[in-house]
Structures are given as C-alpha cells and as structure tokens.
C-alpha positions as CSV (number, residue, x, y, z in Angstrom):
1,X,77.0,104.1,97.9
2,X,76.2,100.4,98.2
3,X,78.1,97.7,96.4
4,X,75.0,97.0,94.3
5,X,74.9,100.6,93.1
6,X,78.6,100.5,92.2
7,X,78.1,97.2,90.4
8,X,75.3,98.7,88.4
9,X,77.4,101.8,87.4
10,X,80.3,99.6,86.3
11,X,77.9,97.4,84.3
12,X,76.5,100.5,82.5
13,X,80.0,101.8,81.8
14,X,81.0,98.5,80.3
15,X,77.9,98.6,78.0
16,X,78.7,102.2,77.0
17,X,82.3,101.3,76.3
18,X,81.4,98.3,74.2
19,X,79.1,100.4,72.1
20,X,81.6,103.2,71.8
21,X,84.7,101.2,70.8
22,X,84.6,99.1,67.7
23,X,87.5,97.1,66.1
24,X,87.4,96.7,62.3
25,X,89.5,94.1,60.5
26,X,91.7,94.9,57.5
27,X,89.0,94.0,55.0
28,X,86.2,95.9,56.8
29,X,85.0,99.4,56.8
30,X,82.5,101.1,59.1
31,X,80.0,103.6,57.6
32,X,79.2,106.0,60.4
33,X,75.8,107.8,60.8
34,X,75.6,110.6,63.4
35,X,72.0,111.4,64.3
36,X,71.0,110.0,60.9
37,X,73.5,112.0,58.9
38,X,76.3,110.3,57.0
39,X,79.7,111.0,58.5
40,X,81.7,108.6,56.2
41,X,83.5,105.3,56.2
42,X,86.2,104.6,58.7
43,X,88.6,101.8,59.4
44,X,90.4,99.5,59.7
45,X,91.5,99.5,63.3
46,X,89.8,100.9,66.4
47,X,86.8,103.2,65.9
48,X,85.5,105.4,68.6
49,X,81.7,106.2,68.5
50,X,79.6,108.5,70.6
51,X,77.1,106.3,72.4
52,X,73.4,106.8,71.4
53,X,74.5,109.5,68.9
54,X,76.5,107.4,66.4
55,X,75.5,104.3,64.5
56,X,77.9,102.2,62.5
57,X,77.3,99.7,59.7
58,X,80.0,97.2,58.8
59,X,80.8,96.6,55.2
60,X,82.9,93.7,53.9
61,X,85.3,94.8,51.1
62,X,86.3,91.2,50.1
63,X,85.2,89.7,46.7
64,X,81.8,88.1,47.0
65,X,80.9,85.0,44.9
66,X,77.3,84.8,43.9
67,X,75.7,81.9,42.1
68,X,72.9,83.1,39.7
69,X,70.0,80.6,39.9
70,X,69.1,78.7,36.7
71,X,67.2,81.0,34.4
72,X,64.8,79.9,31.7
73,X,66.1,81.5,28.5
74,X,64.7,81.5,24.9
75,X,67.6,82.1,22.5
76,X,67.3,84.1,19.3
77,X,66.6,80.9,17.3
78,X,63.7,79.9,19.6
79,X,65.4,77.2,21.7
80,X,64.4,77.0,25.3
81,X,67.4,76.4,27.7
82,X,68.2,76.7,31.4
83,X,71.3,78.7,32.1
84,X,73.1,79.5,35.4
85,X,76.1,81.6,36.0
86,X,78.5,82.9,38.7
87,X,79.2,86.5,39.5
88,X,82.3,87.9,41.3
89,X,81.9,91.4,42.7
90,X,83.2,93.6,45.6
91,X,82.3,96.9,47.3
92,X,84.5,99.7,46.1
93,X,82.7,102.6,47.8
94,X,81.2,101.6,51.2
95,X,79.3,104.9,51.5
96,X,77.4,104.4,48.2
97,X,76.8,100.7,48.9
98,X,74.9,101.6,52.1
99,X,73.3,104.9,51.1
100,X,72.5,104.5,47.4
101,X,70.8,101.1,47.6
102,X,68.8,99.4,50.3
103,X,70.6,96.0,49.9
104,X,73.5,96.0,47.5
105,X,73.8,92.1,47.5
106,X,70.1,91.6,46.6
107,X,70.2,94.4,44.0
108,X,73.3,93.0,42.3
109,X,71.7,89.5,42.3
110,X,68.5,90.8,40.6
111,X,70.5,92.8,38.0
112,X,72.6,89.7,37.2
113,X,69.5,87.5,36.7
114,X,67.7,90.0,34.4
115,X,70.8,90.8,32.4
116,X,71.5,87.1,31.9
117,X,68.1,86.5,30.4
118,X,68.3,89.6,28.3
119,X,71.7,89.0,26.8
120,X,71.3,85.3,26.2
121,X,67.9,85.9,24.5
122,X,69.8,87.9,21.8
123,X,72.2,85.1,20.7
124,X,71.8,81.8,18.9
125,X,72.2,78.5,20.5
126,X,75.4,77.7,18.5
127,X,76.9,81.0,19.7
128,X,76.0,80.3,23.3
129,X,77.7,77.0,23.2
130,X,80.8,78.0,21.2
131,X,81.5,81.6,22.0
132,X,81.2,81.6,25.8
133,X,84.1,83.9,26.4
134,X,82.6,86.8,24.4
135,X,79.2,86.4,26.1
136,X,80.9,86.4,29.6
137,X,82.6,89.7,28.7
138,X,79.4,91.3,27.5
139,X,77.6,90.2,30.7
140,X,80.3,91.6,32.9
141,X,80.4,94.9,31.1
142,X,76.6,95.4,31.3
143,X,76.2,94.3,35.0
144,X,79.2,96.4,36.1
145,X,77.8,99.5,34.4
146,X,74.5,99.1,36.2
147,X,76.0,98.5,39.6
148,X,78.6,101.3,39.4
149,X,76.3,104.0,41.0
150,X,76.1,101.7,44.0
151,X,79.8,101.6,44.5
152,X,79.9,97.9,43.3
153,X,82.6,96.6,41.0
154,X,81.7,93.4,39.0
155,X,85.0,91.8,38.0
156,X,84.0,88.5,36.5
157,X,80.8,86.9,35.1
158,X,81.0,83.2,34.0
159,X,78.2,81.2,32.4
160,X,78.5,77.8,34.1
161,X,75.9,75.3,32.7
162,X,73.6,75.3,29.7
163,X,70.9,72.6,30.1
164,X,69.4,71.6,26.7
165,X,66.1,69.9,26.2
166,X,66.4,66.1,25.4
167,X,65.3,66.5,21.8
168,X,67.8,69.3,21.2
169,X,70.6,67.1,22.7
170,X,69.8,64.3,20.3
171,X,69.7,66.7,17.4
172,X,73.1,68.1,18.2
173,X,74.5,64.5,18.6
174,X,73.1,63.6,15.1
175,X,74.6,66.8,13.7
176,X,78.0,66.1,15.2
177,X,77.9,62.5,13.8
178,X,77.0,63.8,10.3
179,X,79.9,66.3,10.5
180,X,82.4,63.6,11.5
181,X,81.1,61.4,8.6
182,X,81.5,64.3,6.2
183,X,85.1,64.9,7.3
184,X,85.9,61.2,6.9
185,X,84.6,61.2,3.4
186,X,86.5,64.3,2.5
187,X,89.7,62.9,3.9
188,X,89.2,59.6,2.0
189,X,88.4,61.5,-1.3
190,X,91.6,63.6,-0.9
191,X,93.6,60.4,-0.3
192,X,92.1,58.8,-3.5
193,X,92.8,62.0,-5.4
194,X,96.5,62.1,-4.3
195,X,96.9,58.4,-5.1
196,X,95.4,58.8,-8.6
197,X,97.8,61.7,-9.3
198,X,100.8,59.6,-8.2
199,X,99.6,56.7,-10.4
200,X,99.1,59.0,-13.4
201,X,102.7,60.3,-12.9
202,X,104.0,56.7,-12.6
203,X,102.1,55.7,-15.8
204,X,103.5,58.7,-17.6
205,X,107.1,57.8,-16.6
206,X,106.6,54.1,-17.6
207,X,105.1,55.1,-21.0
208,X,107.9,57.5,-21.8
209,X,110.8,55.1,-21.0
210,X,111.1,52.0,-23.2
211,X,112.8,49.8,-20.5
212,X,110.7,51.0,-17.6
213,X,107.8,48.8,-18.4
214,X,110.0,45.7,-18.7
215,X,111.7,46.5,-15.4
216,X,108.3,46.8,-13.7
217,X,107.2,43.4,-15.1
218,X,110.4,41.8,-13.9
219,X,110.0,43.3,-10.4
220,X,106.4,42.0,-10.3
221,X,107.5,38.5,-11.2
222,X,110.1,38.6,-8.5
223,X,107.5,39.7,-5.9
224,X,105.0,37.0,-6.7
225,X,107.5,34.2,-7.1
226,X,108.1,34.2,-3.3
227,X,105.0,32.0,-2.9
228,X,106.1,28.6,-4.3
229,X,103.0,26.7,-3.5
230,X,100.8,28.3,-6.1
231,X,100.7,28.4,-9.9
232,X,100.7,31.8,-11.4
233,X,99.6,32.6,-14.9
234,X,101.3,35.8,-15.9
235,X,100.6,37.4,-19.4
236,X,103.8,38.1,-21.3
237,X,103.6,41.5,-23.0
238,X,104.6,41.6,-26.6
239,X,106.9,44.5,-25.8
240,X,109.2,42.2,-23.9
241,X,109.5,39.9,-26.9
242,X,110.1,42.7,-29.4
243,X,114.0,42.6,-29.1
244,X,114.0,38.9,-29.6
245,X,111.7,39.1,-32.6
246,X,113.9,41.7,-34.2
247,X,117.0,39.5,-33.6
248,X,115.4,36.5,-35.2
249,X,114.3,38.6,-38.2
250,X,117.8,40.1,-38.7
251,X,119.4,36.6,-38.6
252,X,117.1,35.3,-41.3
253,X,118.0,38.2,-43.6
C-alpha cells in the first residue's frame, strides 16, 4: 500500500473518531438518537457514539436570561402602555426539551410575550405601578405551568419598565402634587387642633386659679420690658387692682 493510501485511511479514521467521541461539560447533556429513535440524555464527560448510526444534540442546562421585547398593553382601565420584562428559565428535562417542542427557546419566548399581554390587560394602571411583586409572581406561575410539558422551569419573571404616554405622566404628576398638598393641609390642621386644645386647657387653668392670671401678666411684662427703646402701652386688668381697692375700702371704714 502506498503512503498516499495510508494517509487517506488515517484521515478517515480521525474523522470517524472525532464523530464517535464527544466531550460534554458539566452543564451540558447530550440527547442521543440512534437511527432516529430516542436513546436518552447522557453526560457530562466522554460520550461514545456509533458513527453514522448515532446523532447527538447538545443541551445547555444553565439558567437562560431572556429579555421580553416591549409589548403594547391596554390595562383594565383603558390606559395604553408599553411594558417589557425579563424571564429566567432553564432546561430540567433535556429529552422533553428536544422531543416535545421544535425550539424550546423560541417557544418560551412566545409564551412569555402572550402571557405578559394577557395578565397585564386584566389589571389597573395603579396596580401595575404599585403591586409589581404580585404581578411578577402571577406571570411566573402561568408561564412555568405552560412550559412544564417541555421540560422547562421558569424560575423568575420580572416586569422591568412601564412606559406611560406623556398625557398620563402629566396626570400622575398632578395627582401626586394634589396628594402632597392634601397631606400638608391635614398636618397643618392637626397642628392647629392640638394647639387650640392646649390653649383651651391653659385658659381653663388660668380662670380656675385667682393668682394665675396675675402671674401671667407679670411674666408678659417681664418679657416685653427687655426692649428698652420702645414705648409699650399695656392695659392693666381690674383684677390686679382688686386687692388694693379692697385695702383702701377697709381703711376708710
């Protein structure tokens, strides 16, 4: 046999060995088909295949992150918004992921988009903006249930952005401003109410004690006498002069 013939045989053997020996990583599985029939998933490590007879499809078991494109959604209260989300899923059963659906990634993507429009169309805008966690859990539950027959596990669904039309943004801003003003007025009214209660209690104490009113007048005189550059006209209550009047009257008698 010539050297050329030996070279051709060696080359063919190398091709057969490269097709017969496969190395799978820790996060990979190989779904084996033998003459078109499913043998099962194998790996990780070295996989031996029968050339021409066996065919292997690699399946990645790591978590896949998929960005759902922005979807036009009309909420239950007839507000048109654009919403996008992110979906985290992974293959749990490689056999089902290859046999049960033609393209599990594309199928999961389509299910996520239709479910996002369907679920968000059943909630009000206020609920969409304020109760995001509950909506995320509902989306995850529905999508995971639909992809379970394909051997796919949807672990997390998160609504990322909610784009509002300009007129709705302005309306929400006006509503927030009105709410802040309402709270400010309520706080101010509560302060006035508490102050009036304290003043009423103080007036009750002063009216019930004969000397309390006189002490209050004396304290007020002391406070305003600090400023010596001004003339102060201070009305003298008759109650302060009553002891003096009684004294004069008693002396005359």
